[in-house]
Backbone as CSV, one residue per row, in Angstrom:
resi,resn,N_x,N_y,N_z,CA_x,CA_y,CA_z,C_x,C_y,C_z
1,MET,186.655,66.838,121.896,185.438,66.275,121.326,185.812,65.409,120.179
2,ALA,185.603,64.218,120.413,186.141,63.286,119.516,185.232,62.788,118.502
3,PRO,184.143,63.256,118.560,183.153,62.769,117.637,183.763,62.651,116.357
4,LEU,184.032,63.055,116.783,184.740,63.050,115.635,185.873,62.214,115.707
5,LEU,185.716,63.080,115.731,186.436,62.591,115.635,187.018,62.306,115.380
6,PHE,187.326,61.737,114.426,187.599,61.699,114.101,187.835,61.581,113.271
7,ALA,188.594,60.662,112.571,188.682,60.214,112.232,189.508,59.849,111.549
8,ALA,189.910,59.494,109.799,191.141,58.866,109.414,191.340,58.963,107.982
9,LEU,192.513,58.826,107.541,192.807,59.264,106.198,193.456,58.201,105.376
10,LEU,193.754,58.331,104.324,193.860,57.461,103.234,195.196,56.884,102.924
11,LEU,195.226,56.244,101.988,196.346,55.873,101.208,196.795,54.459,101.265
12,GLN,197.331,54.153,100.210,197.845,52.862,99.908,198.601,52.996,98.648
13,ALA,199.524,52.173,98.475,200.251,52.330,97.250,200.345,51.018,96.560
14,ALA,200.285,51.071,95.280,200.274,49.843,94.509,201.666,49.249,94.414
15,ALA,201.725,48.001,93.978,203.009,47.367,93.773,203.793,48.162,92.765
16,PRO,205.133,48.198,92.899,205.930,49.037,92.020,205.603,48.784,90.564
17,GLY,205.232,49.889,89.900,204.989,49.815,88.465,203.648,49.261,88.080
18,SER,202.809,48.859,89.057,201.545,48.232,88.696,200.513,49.237,88.241
19,GLY,200.476,50.409,88.893,199.486,51.412,88.542,198.099,51.068,89.011
20,GLU,197.916,49.920,89.654,196.612,49.529,90.159,196.600,49.662,91.671
21,ALA,195.470,50.156,92.191,195.353,50.315,93.637,195.362,48.954,94.319
22,THR,196.102,48.863,95.391,196.156,47.634,96.172,195.823,47.954,97.622
23,PRO,195.279,46.991,98.346,194.871,47.251,99.738,196.046,47.221,100.708
24,PHE,195.928,48.050,101.730,196.885,48.066,102.825,196.134,47.842,104.135
25,GLU,196.808,47.187,105.051,196.228,46.968,106.373,196.889,47.902,107.370
26,ILE,196.070,48.662,108.089,196.584,49.639,109.044,197.079,48.943,110.312
27,ASP,198.264,49.332,110.749,198.821,48.871,112.022,198.227,49.763,113.115
28,ARG,197.226,49.267,113.808,196.495,50.096,114.764,197.328,50.474,115.983
29,GLU,198.276,49.631,116.342,199.125,49.940,117.495,200.064,51.106,117.200
30,ALA,200.466,51.247,115.945,201.419,52.289,115.574,200.739,53.530,115.002
31,SER,199.423,53.493,114.829,198.694,54.558,114.150,197.770,55.285,115.121
32,VAL,197.295,56.440,114.684,196.304,57.158,115.487,195.348,57.915,114.575
33,VAL,194.076,57.907,114.954,193.033,58.741,114.371,192.456,59.525,115.534
34,ALA,192.590,60.829,115.494,192.260,61.620,116.681,191.650,62.963,116.320
35,VAL,190.982,63.538,117.301,190.485,64.903,117.233,191.045,65.667,118.424
36,VAL,191.425,66.905,118.184,191.900,67.772,119.262,190.939,68.952,119.364
37,THR,190.355,69.134,120.547,189.511,70.302,120.785,190.305,71.320,121.597
38,HIS,189.893,72.586,121.489,190.650,73.676,122.091,189.767,74.471,123.042
39,ARG,190.312,74.828,124.175,189.556,75.560,125.181,189.350,77.007,124.763
40,ALA,188.289,77.599,125.277,187.967,78.990,124.965,187.182,79.573,126.143
41,GLY,186.776,80.846,126.013,186.050,81.513,127.086,186.993,82.306,127.972
42,PHE,186.427,83.267,128.717,187.299,84.151,129.488,187.916,83.445,130.698
43,ALA,187.401,82.247,131.038,188.021,81.454,132.103,188.655,80.193,131.514
44,ALA,189.157,80.310,130.299,189.697,79.145,129.601,190.838,78.479,130.371
45,ARG,191.559,79.250,131.163,192.681,78.670,131.904,192.215,77.594,132.888
46,LEU,190.926,77.578,133.191,190.383,76.564,134.090,189.939,75.307,133.343
47,ALA,189.985,75.364,132.020,189.522,74.246,131.196,190.711,73.494,130.613
48,HIS,190.409,72.539,129.722,191.456,71.721,129.115,191.271,71.674,127.599
49,ASN,192.400,71.538,126.902,192.363,71.098,125.513,192.303,69.571,125.551
50,HIS,191.504,68.980,124.683,191.265,67.542,124.772,191.780,66.794,123.553
51,LEU,192.355,65.629,123.823,192.781,64.705,122.773,191.825,63.519,122.796
52,VAL,191.065,63.357,121.714,190.081,62.278,121.621,190.551,61.305,120.538
53,VAL,190.785,60.067,120.934,191.354,59.057,120.033,190.301,58.010,119.697
54,ALA,190.221,57.664,118.411,189.277,56.653,117.938,189.847,55.259,118.140
55,THR,189.019,54.357,118.657,189.390,52.952,118.766,188.253,52.109,118.197
56,GLY,188.555,50.879,117.843,187.523,49.969,117.360,186.961,50.317,116.005
57,TYR,187.696,51.073,115.206,187.170,51.528,113.923,187.366,50.486,112.821
58,ASP,186.525,50.606,111.787,186.677,49.828,110.563,187.321,50.734,109.517
59,ALA,188.278,50.200,108.761,188.967,51.035,107.781,189.296,50.246,106.527
60,THR,189.160,50.905,105.391,189.658,50.370,104.128,190.598,51.401,103.534
61,LEU,191.712,50.928,102.998,192.745,51.811,102.489,193.357,51.185,101.239
62,ASP,193.256,51.875,100.124,193.816,51.404,98.852,194.525,52.560,98.166
63,VAL,195.676,52.280,97.554,196.415,53.345,96.884,197.128,52.800,95.656
64,ALA,197.136,53.601,94.607,197.895,53.272,93.399,199.082,54.213,93.296
65,SER,200.205,53.698,92.800,201.413,54.515,92.697,201.330,55.400,91.466
66,SER,200.759,56.553,91.644,200.650,57.530,90.566,200.847,58.904,91.170
67,ARG,200.988,59.908,90.334,201.162,61.274,90.821,200.125,62.174,90.164
68,PRO,199.192,62.733,90.972,199.000,62.462,92.394,198.491,61.039,92.615
69,PRO,198.652,60.525,93.811,198.249,59.140,94.042,196.745,58.958,93.886
70,GLU,196.356,57.865,93.255,194.954,57.497,93.206,194.694,56.618,94.421
71,ALA,193.808,57.070,95.282,193.633,56.374,96.544,192.167,56.388,96.957
72,SER,191.815,55.408,97.757,190.506,55.388,98.400,190.721,55.090,99.877
73,PHE,189.950,55.777,100.698,190.080,55.603,102.139,188.717,55.848,102.760
74,HIS,188.309,54.923,103.608,187.033,55.055,104.313,187.221,54.556,105.731
75,LEU,186.802,55.377,106.671,186.957,55.073,108.083,185.587,55.177,108.746
76,ARG,185.235,54.140,109.504,183.957,54.113,110.222,184.272,53.929,111.702
77,ILE,183.948,54.956,112.497,184.381,55.032,113.889,183.176,54.929,114.819
78,PRO,183.175,53.986,115.759,182.082,53.946,116.735,182.242,55.052,117.778
79,VAL,181.190,55.820,117.990,181.240,56.870,119.011,181.568,56.262,120.371
80,ALA,181.083,55.040,120.612,181.365,54.363,121.878,182.842,54.062,122.044
81,GLY,183.600,54.066,120.948,185.017,53.748,121.011,185.927,54.955,121.129
82,LEU,185.367,56.147,121.294,186.189,57.348,121.441,186.753,57.426,122.860
83,VAL,188.057,57.622,122.959,188.744,57.656,124.255,189.280,59.066,124.489
84,VAL,188.931,59.649,125.628,189.249,61.051,125.918,190.445,61.167,126.859
85,ASP,191.464,61.883,126.408,192.587,62.301,127.256,193.284,61.143,127.985
86,ALA,193.403,59.999,127.335,194.104,58.877,127.956,195.580,59.233,128.115
87,PRO,196.165,59.016,129.284,197.571,59.390,129.498,198.515,58.759,128.483
88,GLU,198.266,57.500,128.095,199.162,56.847,127.152,199.089,57.477,125.764
89,HIS,197.918,57.960,125.371,197.793,58.633,124.077,198.472,59.997,124.103
90,ARG,198.290,60.705,125.220,198.930,62.007,125.349,200.453,61.856,125.314
91,ALA,200.978,60.858,126.023,202.425,60.647,126.048,202.957,60.303,124.660
92,ARG,202.161,59.573,123.894,202.611,59.109,122.574,202.577,60.215,121.526
93,TRP,201.554,61.119,121.573,201.313,62.012,120.444,201.447,63.504,120.752
94,ALA,201.596,63.871,122.016,201.623,65.296,122.366,202.745,66.048,121.663
95,GLN,203.919,65.473,121.634,205.053,66.179,121.027,204.813,66.428,119.543
96,ARG,204.311,65.418,118.829,204.082,65.598,117.392,203.005,66.636,117.137
97,LEU,201.942,66.632,117.919,200.881,67.626,117.747,201.403,69.035,117.999
98,ALA,202.302,69.170,118.959,202.908,70.476,119.210,203.815,70.891,118.057
99,GLU,204.604,69.949,117.523,205.502,70.247,116.406,204.733,70.752,115.187
100,LEU,203.561,70.192,114.949,202.770,70.571,113.776,201.926,71.818,114.008
101,GLY,201.938,72.334,115.245,201.155,73.524,115.536,199.685,73.253,115.768
102,VAL,199.330,71.992,116.002,197.927,71.654,116.275,197.542,72.088,117.679
103,GLU,198.348,71.701,118.664,198.115,72.098,120.055,199.363,71.776,120.860
104,ASP,199.798,72.736,121.680,201.026,72.516,122.445,200.778,72.343,123.940
105,GLU,199.497,72.243,124.329,199.193,72.081,125.752,197.946,71.216,125.912
106,LEU,198.126,69.907,125.826,197.010,68.992,126.011,196.674,68.860,127.492
107,GLY,195.374,68.714,127.774,194.945,68.595,129.156,195.282,67.238,129.752
108,SER,195.284,67.185,131.091,195.558,65.919,131.783,194.583,65.757,132.944
109,PRO,193.275,65.735,132.650,192.294,65.572,133.724,192.387,64.190,134.366
110,GLY,191.893,64.086,135.588,191.889,62.812,136.278,190.851,61.866,135.696
111,GLU,190.865,60.629,136.195,189.995,59.595,135.624,188.524,59.954,135.756
112,ASP,188.101,60.475,136.914,186.692,60.842,137.090,186.296,61.950,136.129
113,ASP,187.160,62.936,135.969,186.868,64.038,135.045,186.813,63.530,133.606
114,ARG,187.697,62.607,133.264,187.686,62.068,131.902,186.388,61.328,131.621
115,SER,185.869,60.626,132.619,184.596,59.924,132.445,183.456,60.911,132.236
116,GLU,183.468,62.013,132.987,182.424,63.029,132.832,182.513,63.696,131.460
117,ILE,183.730,63.964,131.015,183.921,64.591,129.704,183.429,63.669,128.598
118,ALA,183.755,62.374,128.711,183.323,61.409,127.703,181.808,61.294,127.660
119,ALA,181.169,61.297,128.830,179.711,61.218,128.876,179.079,62.452,128.238
120,ALA,179.638,63.630,128.529,179.112,64.857,127.925,179.287,64.841,126.417
121,MET,180.412,64.311,125.954,180.699,64.244,124.518,179.688,63.375,123.792
122,ARG,179.232,62.310,124.423,178.308,61.369,123.788,176.843,61.746,123.993
123,SER,176.581,62.818,124.722,175.215,63.181,125.095,174.397,63.659,123.899
124,GLU,173.102,63.810,124.129,172.165,64.131,123.049,172.502,65.433,122.344
125,ASP,172.969,66.454,123.067,173.227,67.742,122.424,174.640,67.846,121.849
126,GLN,175.419,66.759,121.975,176.739,66.746,121.357,176.751,65.684,120.255
127,LEU,177.392,64.539,120.466,177.460,63.529,119.401,176.182,62.704,119.286
128,ASP,175.374,62.702,120.350,174.096,61.977,120.334,174.308,60.520,119.931
129,GLN,175.063,59.815,120.758,175.446,58.446,120.446,174.253,57.524,120.222
130,GLU,173.168,57.729,120.946,172.015,56.840,120.818,171.436,56.879,119.408
131,ARG,171.365,58.044,118.818,170.786,58.176,117.472,171.816,58.038,116.370
132,PHE,173.044,58.425,116.657,174.091,58.433,115.628,175.343,57.748,116.173
133,PRO,175.363,56.421,116.167,176.460,55.696,116.818,177.768,55.660,116.041
134,TRP,177.788,56.185,114.807,178.995,56.096,113.981,179.410,57.460,113.457
135,ILE,180.719,57.637,113.332,181.336,58.784,112.647,182.098,58.215,111.462
136,GLU,182.089,58.928,110.345,182.784,58.429,109.159,183.741,59.481,108.604
137,VAL,184.846,58.998,108.077,185.819,59.826,107.369,186.044,59.181,106.007
138,ARG,185.929,59.962,104.960,186.074,59.412,103.612,186.956,60.337,102.761
139,LEU,187.899,59.731,102.057,188.735,60.489,101.128,187.973,60.741,99.836
140,VAL,187.978,61.992,99.393,187.306,62.367,98.157,188.295,62.536,97.017
141,ASP,189.453,63.137,97.325,190.411,63.439,96.267,191.780,63.705,96.886
142,VAL,192.823,63.528,96.084,194.184,63.925,96.459,194.716,64.835,95.362
143,ARG,195.218,66.000,95.763,195.699,66.990,94.799,197.148,67.353,95.095
144,GLU,197.840,67.763,94.069,199.203,68.269,94.259,199.145,69.631,94.923
145,GLY,200.161,69.902,95.710,200.231,71.192,96.391,199.824,71.057,97.842
146,GLY,200.700,71.456,98.736,200.406,71.381,100.162,201.083,72.535,100.865
147,ARG,201.673,72.253,102.014,202.375,73.314,102.741,203.326,72.718,103.758
148,LEU,204.071,73.586,104.411,205.032,73.186,105.424,204.368,73.296,106.789
149,LEU,204.441,72.232,107.575,203.907,72.243,108.937,205.012,71.837,109.894
150,GLY,205.370,72.740,110.773,206.373,72.418,111.773,207.689,71.930,111.201
151,GLY,208.057,72.450,110.046,209.303,72.040,109.420,209.196,70.777,108.597
152,THR,208.010,70.176,108.528,207.783,68.973,107.731,206.999,69.334,106.479
153,ALA,207.460,68.868,105.327,206.755,69.142,104.072,205.547,68.221,103.937
154,PHE,204.399,68.807,103.708,203.172,68.084,103.384,202.837,68.472,101.942
155,PRO,203.361,67.736,100.951,203.312,68.190,99.555,201.985,67.959,98.854
156,TRP,201.041,67.303,99.512,199.762,66.997,98.890,198.628,67.612,99.701
157,THR,197.456,67.669,99.093,196.237,68.083,99.779,195.203,66.984,99.620
158,ALA,194.684,66.501,100.736,193.617,65.497,100.720,192.287,66.195,100.950
159,VAL,191.332,65.943,100.080,189.972,66.442,100.272,189.201,65.347,101.006
160,VAL,188.726,65.668,102.205,188.146,64.660,103.095,186.738,65.074,103.501
161,GLU,185.840,64.092,103.536,184.492,64.304,104.049,184.364,63.667,105.427
162,LEU,183.837,64.446,106.358,183.596,63.988,107.717,182.091,63.945,107.942
163,THR,181.591,62.798,108.395,180.161,62.642,108.659,179.941,62.451,110.149
164,VAL,179.204,63.388,110.747,178.868,63.344,112.163,177.391,63.681,112.303
165,ARG,176.644,62.843,113.009,175.210,63.073,113.209,174.489,63.254,111.868
166,ASP,174.880,62.487,110.873,174.293,62.535,109.528,174.552,63.856,108.814
167,ARG,175.419,64.688,109.346,175.818,65.923,108.675,177.175,65.678,108.020
168,VAL,177.284,65.971,106.721,178.520,65.727,105.976,179.188,67.057,105.674
169,VAL,180.446,67.199,106.073,181.208,68.418,105.789,182.518,68.025,105.129
170,ARG,183.039,68.926,104.339,184.243,68.654,103.555,185.330,69.658,103.930
171,SER,186.572,69.180,103.974,187.699,70.065,104.270,188.930,69.569,103.532
172,GLU,189.899,70.468,103.347,191.159,70.128,102.707,192.243,70.008,103.768
173,LEU,192.922,68.856,103.778,193.944,68.572,104.775,195.311,68.452,104.122
174,PRO,196.313,69.192,104.592,197.676,68.950,104.130,198.052,67.495,104.391
175,LEU,198.724,66.890,103.424,198.971,65.448,103.475,200.407,65.135,103.089
176,ARG,200.994,64.194,103.802,202.274,63.623,103.384,202.159,62.108,103.470
177,PHE,202.887,61.425,102.603,202.945,59.972,102.705,204.206,59.474,102.036
178,SER,204.632,58.304,102.473,205.794,57.676,101.863,205.540,56.179,101.787
179,LEU,206.113,55.554,100.772,205.989,54.117,100.586,207.385,53.542,100.418
180,GLU,207.757,52.661,101.330,209.049,51.979,101.252,208.791,50.480,101.279
181,GLY,208.991,49.855,100.134,208.661,48.445,100.037,207.170,48.241,100.223
182,ASP,206.809,47.460,101.221,205.403,47.207,101.505,204.860,48.077,102.631
183,LEU,205.667,49.029,103.128,205.272,49.847,104.270,204.837,51.236,103.833
184,LEU,203.675,51.644,104.272,203.092,52.944,103.929,202.976,53.799,105.177
185,ASP,203.379,55.056,105.059,203.328,56.009,106.168,202.528,57.216,105.700
186,VAL,201.435,57.528,106.393,200.536,58.613,106.002,200.297,59.534,107.189
187,GLU,200.343,60.836,106.941,200.040,61.806,107.995,199.270,62.970,107.387
188,ALA,198.212,63.404,108.077,197.408,64.528,107.606,196.728,65.183,108.801
189,THR,196.476,66.465,108.683,195.755,67.168,109.735,195.016,68.355,109.137
190,GLY,193.878,68.687,109.711,193.102,69.803,109.195,192.012,70.207,110.177
191,THR,191.423,71.362,109.924,190.474,71.968,110.855,189.043,71.864,110.349
192,PHE,188.147,71.541,111.265,186.705,71.571,111.035,186.091,72.460,112.115
193,THR,184.776,72.695,112.046,184.089,73.435,113.103,182.874,72.652,113.580
194,PHE,182.557,72.815,114.857,181.354,72.195,115.402,180.104,72.780,114.745
195,GLN,180.156,74.070,114.465,178.982,74.746,113.901,178.550,74.119,112.582
196,GLU,179.502,73.792,111.707,179.134,73.220,110.420,178.578,71.810,110.571
197,LEU,178.816,71.184,111.724,178.258,69.867,112.009,176.934,69.955,112.764
198,GLY,176.467,71.172,113.006,175.203,71.356,113.709,175.307,71.117,115.203
199,ILE,176.505,71.289,115.761,176.734,71.060,117.191,177.159,72.367,117.848
200,GLU,176.528,72.687,118.958,176.958,73.836,119.750,178.133,73.398,120.611
201,PRO,179.288,74.057,120.495,180.432,73.641,121.310,180.083,73.585,122.793
202,TYR,180.597,72.570,123.465,180.309,72.393,124.886,180.722,73.634,125.666
203,SER,179.877,74.034,126.634,180.212,75.171,127.487,179.664,74.945,128.889
204,ALA,180.259,75.623,129.846,179.824,75.555,131.240,180.033,76.929,131.862
205,ALA,179.474,77.110,133.040,179.620,78.375,133.776,179.216,79.562,132.896
206,LEU,178.042,79.424,132.250,177.497,80.485,131.401,178.466,80.890,130.292
207,GLY,179.210,79.916,129.799,180.117,80.180,128.684,181.501,80.624,129.082
208,ALA,181.734,80.765,130.395,183.061,81.187,130.841,184.111,80.145,130.487
209,VAL,183.690,78.878,130.493,184.564,77.773,130.114,183.865,77.027,128.991
210,ARG,184.527,76.890,127.867,183.872,76.229,126.735,184.916,75.732,125.744
211,ASN,184.428,74.924,124.794,185.262,74.520,123.675,185.201,75.578,122.588
212,ALA,186.307,75.817,121.922,186.296,76.679,120.746,185.497,76.004,119.635
213,ASN,185.004,76.804,118.705,184.231,76.258,117.582,185.100,75.370,116.695
214,GLU,186.372,75.698,116.553,187.273,74.946,115.686,187.862,73.742,116.423
215,PHE,187.976,72.640,115.718,188.692,71.480,116.231,189.513,70.892,115.093
216,ASP,190.525,70.111,115.451,191.443,69.555,114.461,191.316,68.036,114.384
217,LEU,191.297,67.537,113.157,191.369,66.106,112.897,192.822,65.769,112.587
218,TYR,193.358,64.746,113.232,194.750,64.349,113.020,194.806,62.870,112.701
219,LEU,195.489,62.526,111.617,195.650,61.151,111.187,197.131,60.829,111.009
220,ASN,197.575,59.781,111.635,198.941,59.293,111.457,198.829,57.780,111.318
221,LEU,198.965,57.299,110.087,198.677,55.904,109.792,199.912,55.173,109.304
222,LYS,200.187,54.039,109.875,201.206,53.122,109.395,200.478,51.894,108.855
223,ALA,200.809,51.486,107.634,200.089,50.374,107.017,201.046,49.487,106.224
224,ARG,200.613,48.269,106.001,201.431,47.301,105.268,200.600,46.695,104.147
225,ARG,201.264,46.540,102.987,200.597,45.926,101.849,200.241,44.474,102.152
């Protein structure tokens, strides 16, 4: 369920020694803003974990070189641009998602099934695309202190607001970033729930096959000053 969606996270770094936030442009071909949903129910083995990737989004990213970094990040994602379980996305990101402990078994439904899943995701009782065509991700704060994920140090915590169906929820995401010259590398991931967004997780067969309440937002951004 990508309504999320996703969505996307922050950062930019200022010119060396400037202390002022400067804008960065995200390399969309090298980056991903995604949501991972997880199967549940007593017949979960018949269902799939889903990778939903945001496309066509608008993003602003600014960062100042300070500790902790002063940054602003805003992502506006069209629900119509959410892509479900695309083979090329799974091939590109499955290994990293498994390394970080987000999900180690992404689904691989056929094209017809992917179309049905996407339609259900955009339906009135899920993302309700007709009434709420946009999902937003906004950075609120960056704090020192993070954790180790899959052997990778995430030394910061990003406080992020996710807006879906006009419902705003906040979560703390472990964050790592590096700046080399004009190149910025940002990665963050964290968990939200459908319930806090006012959405009943998708289910079928009287709940035997359904999505878990928890889903993960994953951001991996490459940007250039």
